[in-house]
C-alpha positions as CSV (number, residue, x, y, z in Angstrom):
1,M,171.1,53.2,35.6
2,Q,169.7,55.5,33.0
3,L,170.4,59.2,32.4
4,S,167.6,61.2,31.0
5,G,168.0,64.9,30.3
6,G,166.5,67.9,28.6
7,G,163.2,69.7,29.2
8,S,161.6,70.8,32.3
9,G,160.5,67.3,33.2
10,S,163.9,65.6,32.8
11,Y,165.6,63.9,35.6
12,V,168.4,61.5,36.3
13,G,166.6,58.2,37.1
14,G,167.1,54.7,38.0
15,T,165.6,52.3,40.4
16,G,168.0,53.1,43.2
17,L,167.7,56.9,42.6
18,Q,163.9,56.7,42.5
19,Y,163.9,54.8,45.8
20,S,166.2,57.3,47.4
21,R,163.8,60.1,46.3
22,L,160.9,58.3,47.7
23,N,162.6,58.1,51.1
24,N,163.6,61.8,51.1
25,P,161.4,63.7,53.6
26,L,161.2,66.8,51.3
27,F,160.1,64.5,48.5
28,Q,157.5,62.9,50.7
29,L,156.2,66.3,51.8
30,L,155.9,67.6,48.3
31,G,154.7,64.4,46.6
32,G,153.4,62.0,49.2
33,Q,151.3,59.2,47.8
34,G,150.9,61.1,44.5
35,A,154.6,60.8,43.9
36,M,154.6,57.0,44.3
37,S,152.1,56.7,41.5
38,Q,154.5,58.6,39.2
39,L,157.7,56.6,39.6
40,G,157.7,55.5,36.1
41,G,157.3,58.8,34.4
42,T,156.7,62.5,35.1
43,T,156.1,64.2,38.6
44,Q,153.1,66.3,37.5
45,G,150.8,64.4,39.9
46,A,152.8,65.4,43.0
47,Y,152.2,68.6,44.9
48,S,154.3,71.4,43.6
49,L,156.5,73.4,45.9
50,G,154.4,76.5,45.3
51,N,151.1,74.7,46.2
52,C,152.7,73.5,49.4
53,V,153.9,76.9,50.4
54,T,150.4,78.3,49.7
55,T,148.8,75.6,51.8
56,L,151.2,76.1,54.7
57,A,150.6,79.9,54.5
58,E,146.9,79.3,54.7
59,M,147.3,77.0,57.7
60,E,149.5,79.5,59.4
61,R,146.9,82.3,58.8
62,K,144.1,80.2,60.2
63,V,146.3,79.3,63.3
64,R,147.0,83.0,63.8
65,E,143.4,83.9,63.5
66,A,142.4,81.2,66.0
67,M,145.1,82.3,68.4
68,A,144.0,86.0,68.0
69,E,140.3,85.0,68.7
70,R,141.4,83.0,71.7
71,E,143.3,86.0,73.0
72,R,140.4,88.3,72.4
73,L,138.0,86.0,74.3
74,L,140.5,85.8,77.2
75,Q,140.8,89.5,77.4
76,E,137.1,90.0,77.2
77,R,136.6,87.5,80.1
78,E,139.3,89.2,82.1
79,A,137.7,92.7,81.5
80,K,134.3,91.4,82.7
81,R,135.8,89.9,85.8
82,A,137.7,93.1,86.6
83,A,134.5,95.2,86.1
84,E,132.5,92.9,88.3
85,E,135.2,93.0,91.0
86,A,135.3,96.8,90.8
87,R,131.5,97.1,91.1
88,R,131.5,94.7,94.1
89,M,134.1,96.8,95.8
90,E,132.2,100.0,95.3
91,L,129.0,98.7,96.9
92,P,128.3,99.7,100.5
93,P,128.8,96.9,103.1
94,S,125.0,96.5,103.5
95,A,124.7,95.7,99.8
96,K,127.5,93.0,99.9
97,T,125.6,90.7,102.2
98,S,122.3,89.1,102.0
99,D,121.6,89.5,105.7
100,P,118.7,91.7,106.6
101,V,119.7,95.2,107.6
102,E,117.9,97.0,110.4
103,I,116.7,100.4,109.3
104,Q,117.2,102.9,112.0
105,E,115.0,106.0,112.1
106,P,116.7,109.3,112.6
107,K,116.6,110.5,116.2
108,P,114.6,113.6,116.8
109,A,116.5,116.8,117.7
110,V,116.8,117.4,121.4
111,F,114.3,120.1,122.5
112,D,115.9,122.9,124.6
113,L,113.2,124.7,126.5
114,R,115.3,127.7,127.4
115,K,116.5,128.3,123.8
116,H,112.9,127.8,122.7
117,L,111.6,130.5,125.1
118,E,114.4,132.9,124.2
119,A,113.8,132.4,120.5
120,S,110.1,133.3,121.2
121,G,111.2,136.7,122.4
122,H,111.2,136.1,126.2
123,S,113.8,137.8,128.4
124,V,114.5,134.7,130.6
125,D,117.6,136.3,132.2
126,T,115.7,139.4,133.3
127,C,112.7,137.6,134.8
128,P,113.9,136.4,138.3
129,Q,110.4,135.1,139.2
130,V,110.9,132.1,136.8
131,R,113.9,129.7,136.7
132,V,114.3,128.2,133.3
133,S,116.7,125.5,132.2
134,N,116.9,123.4,129.0
135,K,114.3,120.9,130.4
136,A,112.5,122.6,133.2
137,C,110.7,125.7,134.4
138,K,110.2,126.6,138.1
139,G,108.6,129.4,140.1
140,Y,105.8,130.5,142.3
141,L,102.2,130.8,141.1
142,V,99.0,131.5,142.9
143,K,96.5,128.7,142.2
144,M,92.8,128.5,142.6
145,G,91.5,125.5,144.5
146,G,89.4,122.8,142.9
147,R,86.4,122.2,145.2
148,I,87.0,125.1,147.5
149,K,87.6,128.2,145.4
150,T,90.4,129.7,147.5
151,W,93.7,131.1,146.1
152,K,97.0,129.7,147.5
153,K,100.6,130.3,146.6
154,R,102.3,127.1,145.2
155,W,105.7,126.3,143.9
156,F,105.3,124.9,140.3
157,T,107.8,122.7,138.5
158,F,107.3,122.1,134.7
159,D,109.5,119.1,133.9
160,R,109.8,118.1,130.2
161,Q,111.9,115.0,131.1
162,K,109.2,113.6,133.4
163,R,106.4,115.0,131.2
164,L,104.5,116.6,134.1
165,L,103.6,119.9,135.7
166,A,103.8,119.4,139.5
167,Y,103.1,121.9,142.3
168,Y,104.3,121.8,145.9
169,A,103.6,123.6,149.2
170,D,107.0,125.4,148.9
171,K,110.2,125.5,146.8
172,E,111.9,122.8,148.8
173,E,109.6,120.5,146.9
174,T,109.1,118.2,149.9
175,K,105.3,118.2,150.0
176,L,103.7,117.5,146.7
177,K,100.2,119.0,146.4
178,G,99.2,117.9,142.8
179,V,100.3,116.8,139.4
180,I,99.2,117.7,135.9
181,Y,100.4,115.2,133.3
182,F,101.3,116.4,129.8
183,Q,98.9,113.9,128.1
184,A,96.0,115.4,130.1
185,I,96.6,119.0,128.9
186,E,94.3,120.2,126.2
187,E,94.6,124.0,126.2
188,V,96.6,126.8,127.7
189,Y,95.4,130.4,127.4
190,Y,95.2,133.8,129.0
191,D,92.0,134.4,131.0
192,H,90.8,137.3,128.9
193,L,87.1,136.5,129.7
194,R,87.9,136.8,133.5
195,S,86.3,133.4,134.1
196,A,88.5,132.7,137.2
197,F,86.5,133.1,140.4
198,K,87.6,136.1,142.4
199,S,91.1,136.2,140.9
200,P,93.5,138.3,143.0
201,N,94.9,139.8,139.8
202,P,92.8,139.1,136.7
203,K,95.3,140.8,134.3
204,L,97.9,138.1,135.3
205,T,95.6,135.1,135.3
206,F,95.9,132.2,132.8
207,C,94.3,128.8,132.6
208,V,95.4,125.2,131.9
209,K,92.5,123.1,130.7
210,T,92.7,119.3,131.1
211,Y,90.2,116.7,130.1
212,D,88.6,116.7,133.6
213,R,89.5,120.0,135.2
214,L,90.3,123.7,134.7
215,F,93.3,125.1,136.5
216,C,93.5,128.8,137.0
217,M,96.8,130.5,138.1
218,V,98.1,133.9,138.7
219,A,101.7,134.8,137.7
220,P,103.8,137.4,139.7
221,S,104.5,139.6,136.6
222,P,103.4,139.9,132.9
223,E,106.7,138.5,131.6
224,A,106.5,135.5,134.0
225,M,102.9,134.8,132.9
226,R,104.0,134.8,129.2
227,I,106.9,132.5,130.0
228,W,104.7,130.1,131.8
229,I,102.1,130.1,129.1
230,D,104.6,129.4,126.3
231,A,106.4,126.7,128.3
232,I,103.2,124.8,129.1
233,V,102.0,125.2,125.5
234,T,105.0,123.1,124.4
235,A,103.6,120.2,126.4
236,A,100.1,120.6,124.9
237,E,101.6,120.7,121.4
238,E,103.7,117.7,122.0
239,N,100.7,115.9,123.4
240,A,98.7,116.8,120.2
241,R,101.4,115.2,118.0
242,Y,100.9,111.8,119.6
């Protein structure tokens, strides 16, 4: 066994000591294969402790950067998934399914005949000759005959639900005398030309023109005539829309 001393490169050496140093884990970490080639002299070929620490620090930095990048990617993927889920939850039910959706057209407003006539300025309550409801208008009118130009009193019923203007022998409505369908009505107007043949009251006469006939009628009062004209006009206007 030899004892060497002095200087920064001195050491206590011998074959047994050198062997024990080679088997030391710290020595193997610092020197590795480079230390084995320097058994007979100096340890300058081995990794220094400072170089090892620097290498370990660099490796730790890279590991931290890799872990940080992985965490960033995970957070980004989670944020995208949460945003997609929130967007899907905000969509209406019809947009969440690929099934075809039936588009329903808005229903038209229900027409109220009585309110329409009152809004037009008619005093429905003060005109007893005409009975007006939300869908019908009834009352006596004097009608001129078709082939025989005679004037007879008839009970008229204007029915918006059935879309017709019917007239009967009396108000019991047991004997139907004729029908004017809405789709046949072309014009409704006051007979200012006095075209009705021998009208019993020309000032209260109005006409309903269809595609094949002209109906002339006399109302019991001026207000009743105006109510009847405006009521039947709604049928002509509805027919014109279709």
